[in-house]
C-alpha positions, 0 to 999 in steps of 0.5 A: 499500499502506498502513501495516502494523504487526506484532504480535511477542513469545514465546508467551502474552503476548496478542499474539492478544488485542491483535490482536482488540482493535485490530481489533474482531474476533475473527479470531485464535483466543485459547487458553491453549495456547502456539503457537496462532497459526501463520501470520501473520494480517492485519486492518484498524484504523480510528482517528482517521480513518486506516486501517492493516493489522495483522498477528498472529504466532505466539510466537517460541521456540527449543529447543522440541519444537514441530515448528512452531518454525522456520516460525513463526520465519520467519513472524514474520521475514517480518512484520517485514520487511513492516511499517513499525512493530513492536509488541513485546508483552511480559507485565508480569505475569511480567517479562523473560525470556530469550525477550523478550531474544532478540526484542529483539536481533533488533529492535534490529538492524532499522531499523523503530520499535519500540513495546514494549507491556507487556501484561496491566496489568490495574491500576495496581499491576501497570503499575508493574512495566513499569520492567523493560523499559527493560532491553531497550533499545527505549525506553519501555514502554507499558502496556496491557491487551488483555483489558479494552481499558485503554490500547489507545486511547492506544497507537493515537494512538502507532502513528499518530504513528509512521507515516512514510508517509500513502498511501491504504490498499487498499480495504476487504475487502468491496469485493474478491471473495473465493475461499475455499479449503475441504477436508478437512485435508491436502488442500493448501489452504495449498500452493496459496495458496503456489503462487498467490502465490509465496511461503511465505505459509502454514505447510505441513506433513504434519500435519493441522491445521497451519492454524487461522485463516482467513487472508486474502491479496490477490492482484493478479497478472495482471489479477486482484484477489481475496482468497484465504482459507485455512481450516482443514481441516474434518473430521467432528464426532466427530474434533474433539476439542480446543476449538482445532480446534473454533474452527478449524472454526467459522472455516472455516464462516464463511469459507464463509458470507463467500465469493464462490466456494469452491474445494473441494479433493479429494485425488487419492490418496483420492478423494471422501469423505463428508466432502467431500460435507459440505463441499459441502453447506455450500457449496450451503446458503449459495449460493456458486460452486464450483470443484472442484479434484482436488489431488495429480494429480501422485501418481497413476499413471494419468493417462489420459483415461479415468481423468480422465473416470471421476474427473469422473463419480464426483465429479458423481455424489456431488454430484448433483443439482448438477453444473454445476460446473468440475473441474480436476486440479491439483498445488499443489506442482507448480504444474500448472494452478493459474492456470487455477483462478484464471481459472475461479474469476473466470468463476464470479464473473462468472457470479454476477452475470450478467443476462439480459434479460426479452425474451430469457428469455420468447422462449427459455423460454415455447415450451419451457414450452409443449411441456413444461408442468407436470404436471396435479394434482387436475385442474388445468392450470398455466399459466406466462405470464411469467418474469423475472430479479430484480434486485440478488441475490447469485445469479441468481434467476428468477421464473416467474408462473403461475396455480397456483404452489403445484402446481408440485413439485421435479422441474419446478423442476429441469427449468427450472433445466436448461434455463436453464443449457442456454441460458445459461452459469451454471457453478459458480453456483446458481440460484434458481427462484421461482413467484409467482401471476399 
């Protein structure tokens, strides 16, 4: 495990802006509304030939009307426990306030190195006010401007000097498969990830829209190695009525685009709805692997085999023509069949990389095509003479060489895809079929 830096402080001091600046990304949502960040958000920083992780946390508040207040404080506490170094972000333009004193009191008791970051020092004149923060008793304040980047290079140098261990960091994000949990708001996405990892990593409430960022969590148990990606619930465009939620939905869509396998959560108490179909179409358009999980199965009264079969048939009918995907009935809260979800997702991921030899393909497919050739068009007979699988593709892709590829229509293309699925296991993964002239 590499070095970890936690960014803490009261609301609206620029923690997420600093996180985005250090990670050279826009992964953390930035908004003037206090309480925008709720979950811990992880990112990677590269500086001076070294890598380390950084955690963005929610603003520390007490005695507010925010129903998330206690859970945000718990998330900040966990981040402080996890990290090797703490960046205590304060606002140089407003000076020291009571909440800064409260956070400083906690940080003075913890046995971690702390750097006081006096943010929003957008000019040298403003930076002179940083002297007030000596009263916090945590050493020299370090002036930066997260918005324009002033002072962040020197801050990174100071962070590297503050590390006490030099162990090799984890693999970069791109080398590890990504499982993205998607679904409508309140379908149980954060609860499922908490059940996977066995801790309250993500805030869970009954309020739709609790999760706003797409949160990455490394899972390395039981011989599995994934990034689990929790996303904001995707609701209909007409119901997205605040800027903050709009950005959350965009993050969720981007998380789908960068995923390897998507786990689509369907609420068992509500059944499959039109928005589930919209999310499914996003997964399909981006050619991602799919596992459908019917969550909250513990709340359903009728759990008979007939009820399960009826539910499965309803899902496949609504999601047709692509029906070759697994359906698992789970309860994230009760932890029913959740490990089966990960095993199935791994299987789907392996199917995306599956290769079929050219000899096997021709041996199986050419006799079948001879018995069921493409329909004639304009008096022309279409002859398919050869089939092979393309190398180095994101999903299994097959090319059929024939004399008149332009005359082959979509129904026959689906026929060939179904026959390939009958012969070989491509459960959960889309397939590309191409026709080329011989």
